[in-house]
VODO-882935 format. One record per residue (C-alpha): x, y, z; residue number from 1. Coordinates in nm, 4 decimals. Example, Ala and Ser with C-alpha at 12.3 -4.5 7.8 and 13.67 -1.06 7.14 Angstrom:
! VODO-882935
ATOM        X        Y        Z pos
ATOM   1.2300  -0.4500   0.7800   1
ATOM   1.3670  -0.1060   0.7140   2
This chain:
! VODO-882935
ATOM        X        Y        Z pos
ATOM   0.0000   0.0000   0.0000   1
ATOM   0.1301   0.3493  -0.0753   2
ATOM   0.0177   0.7042  -0.0291   3
ATOM  -0.0864   0.9378  -0.3110   4
ATOM   0.2775   1.0168  -0.3900   5
ATOM   0.3638   0.6508  -0.4545   6
ATOM   0.5830   0.6060  -0.1468   7
ATOM   0.5186   0.3293   0.1043   8
ATOM   0.3581   0.4301   0.4335   9
ATOM   0.5885   0.4948   0.7277  10
ATOM   0.6657   0.1886   0.9385  11
ATOM   0.5435   0.2200   1.2945  12
ATOM   0.7554   0.0849   1.5765  13
ATOM   0.7079   0.0986   1.9477  14
ATOM   0.6295  -0.0734   2.2725  15
ATOM   0.3188  -0.0272   2.4836  16
ATOM   0.2529  -0.1967   2.8152  17
ATOM  -0.0516  -0.2229   3.0375  18
ATOM  -0.1127  -0.3814   3.3771  19
ATOM  -0.4610  -0.4717   3.5008  20
ATOM  -0.5928  -0.6811   3.7888  21
ATOM  -0.5945  -1.0503   3.6957  22
ATOM  -0.9733  -1.0695   3.6910  23
ATOM  -1.2150  -1.1694   3.4171  24
ATOM  -1.3945  -0.8338   3.4325  25
ATOM  -1.0713  -0.6687   3.3157  26
ATOM  -1.0455  -0.8695   2.9922  27
ATOM  -1.2701  -0.6279   2.8016  28
ATOM  -1.0356  -0.3429   2.8990  29
ATOM  -0.7343  -0.5422   2.7807  30
ATOM  -0.9030  -0.6220   2.4482  31
ATOM  -0.9936  -0.2555   2.3955  32
ATOM  -0.6395  -0.1394   2.4703  33
ATOM  -0.4955  -0.4033   2.2364  34
ATOM  -0.7291  -0.2970   1.9578  35
ATOM  -0.6415   0.0708   1.9998  36
ATOM  -0.2659   0.0070   2.0127  37
ATOM  -0.2742  -0.2145   1.7036  38
ATOM  -0.4920   0.0217   1.4998  39
ATOM  -0.2603   0.3107   1.5906  40
ATOM   0.0306   0.0937   1.4713  41
ATOM  -0.1366   0.0735   1.1274  42
ATOM  -0.2651  -0.2823   1.1414  43
ATOM  -0.5883  -0.3546   0.9562  44
ATOM  -0.9081  -0.4559   1.1293  45
ATOM  -0.8791  -0.8231   1.0233  46
ATOM  -0.5211  -0.8349   1.1524  47
ATOM  -0.6244  -0.6679   1.4772  48
ATOM  -0.9052  -0.9199   1.5196  49
ATOM  -0.6640  -1.2165   1.4901  50
ATOM  -0.4129  -1.0673   1.7347  51
ATOM  -0.6853  -0.9658   1.9784  52
ATOM  -0.8358  -1.3160   1.9702  53
ATOM  -0.4962  -1.4726   2.0434  54
ATOM  -0.4437  -1.2266   2.3289  55
ATOM  -0.7901  -1.3000   2.4653  56
ATOM  -0.7223  -1.6754   2.4736  57
ATOM  -0.3884  -1.6278   2.6510  58
ATOM  -0.5138  -1.3690   2.8985  59
ATOM  -0.8292  -1.5682   2.9775  60
ATOM  -0.6287  -1.8832   3.0522  61
ATOM  -0.3934  -1.6937   3.2816  62
ATOM  -0.6750  -1.5081   3.4575  63
ATOM  -0.8607  -1.8352   3.5260  64
ATOM  -0.5552  -1.9673   3.7138  65
ATOM  -0.4302  -1.6379   3.8579  66
ATOM  -0.3473  -1.6014   4.2252  67
ATOM  -0.6059  -1.3869   4.4061  68
ATOM  -0.5100  -1.0210   4.4042  69
ATOM  -0.2462  -1.0599   4.1338  70
ATOM  -0.2067  -0.8616   3.8124  71
ATOM  -0.1936  -0.9356   3.4426  72
ATOM   0.0923  -0.7551   3.2718  73
ATOM   0.0762  -0.7239   2.8925  74
ATOM   0.3364  -0.5717   2.6607  75
ATOM   0.2900  -0.5120   2.2874  76
ATOM   0.6015  -0.4592   2.0784  77
ATOM   0.5445  -0.3710   1.7176  78
ATOM   0.7947  -0.3195   1.4402  79
ATOM   0.6656  -0.2879   1.0852  80
ATOM   0.4744  -0.6056   1.0003  81
ATOM   0.5482  -0.7810   1.3313  82
ATOM   0.3738  -0.7732   1.6687  83
ATOM   0.5271  -0.9415   1.9733  84
ATOM   0.3004  -0.9846   2.2729  85
ATOM   0.4124  -1.0852   2.6223  86
ATOM   0.1555  -1.1626   2.8913  87
ATOM   0.2652  -1.2227   3.2507  88
ATOM   0.0712  -1.3396   3.5533  89
ATOM   0.1221  -1.5288   3.8759  90
ATOM  -0.0671  -1.8565   3.8549  91
ATOM  -0.1776  -2.0959   4.1269  92
ATOM  -0.0980  -2.4033   3.9160  93
ATOM   0.2407  -2.5233   3.8009  94
ATOM   0.0862  -2.6408   3.4706  95
ATOM  -0.0528  -2.3155   3.3358  96
ATOM  -0.1429  -2.2507   3.0611  97
ATOM  -0.2745  -2.5813   2.9305  98
ATOM  -0.0724  -2.6378   2.6140  99
ATOM  -0.2923  -2.9321   2.5139 100
ATOM  -0.6189  -2.7387   2.5303 101
ATOM  -0.8303  -2.5854   2.2579 102
ATOM  -0.7340  -2.2275   2.3550 103
ATOM  -0.3640  -2.3012   2.3046 104
ATOM  -0.4458  -2.4559   1.9650 105
ATOM  -0.6327  -2.1370   1.8673 106
ATOM  -0.3358  -1.9205   1.9638 107
ATOM  -0.0904  -2.1479   1.7795 108
ATOM  -0.3107  -2.1319   1.4683 109
ATOM  -0.3490  -1.7526   1.4720 110
ATOM   0.0145  -1.6675   1.5450 111
ATOM   0.3534  -1.7353   1.3938 112
ATOM   0.4968  -1.8551   1.7240 113
ATOM   0.3836  -1.9052   2.0811 114
ATOM   0.5715  -2.0143   2.3912 115
ATOM   0.5164  -2.0280   2.7642 116
ATOM   0.7575  -2.0354   3.0529 117
ATOM   0.7049  -2.0704   3.4222 118
ATOM   0.9300  -2.0140   3.7200 119
ATOM   0.9330  -2.2263   4.0336 120
ATOM   0.6876  -2.1472   4.3124 121
ATOM   0.7619  -1.8051   4.4593 122
ATOM   0.6449  -1.7776   4.8197 123
ATOM   0.6637  -1.3970   4.8035 124
ATOM   0.3831  -1.3897   4.5445 125
ATOM   0.2215  -1.7196   4.6519 126
ATOM   0.2326  -1.8686   4.3049 127
ATOM   0.4189  -1.9462   3.9856 128
ATOM   0.5342  -1.6477   3.7773 129
ATOM   0.4164  -1.7389   3.4274 130
ATOM   0.4893  -1.5764   3.0912 131
ATOM   0.3325  -1.6405   2.7518 132
ATOM   0.4914  -1.4860   2.4436 133
ATOM   0.3490  -1.4875   2.0957 134
ATOM   0.4440  -1.3304   1.7645 135
ATOM   0.2165  -1.2332   1.4810 136
ATOM   0.3649  -1.1378   1.1418 137
ATOM   0.1687  -0.9717   0.8623 138
ATOM   0.1547  -1.2145   0.5712 139
ATOM   0.2697  -1.5078   0.7863 140
ATOM   0.6162  -1.6319   0.8627 141
ATOM   0.6751  -1.7528   0.5065 142
ATOM   0.6827  -1.4047   0.3508 143
């Protein structure tokens, strides 16, 4: 796509982070922030929908297993055609998120890569610090 002068549009880069209580009533806020950030970064509505759906699956899984009173920390890094999303939470289970479940399959299908890592039980936060990273690339990883 180009502007009226025939030059390609400027590439947007940046990082935006948000932290909300790890509660299901905060998921709508997280989705709205994700949509706004991605639209401002020049992603199309269909692209935003895919990324937002992947984020919703990840955030929902983490919220369902989150330690009471904990937070969900989400960072969006965008650089041209690529969006990297990192979602952190403290979970009660040492097996979160469920990588065999339907939600994980949805995220793996919508994104170019997805991974999860979990630290050992941390008594200071009464749970397992858990991170899920995923990458979405415009046009897929083959272009």
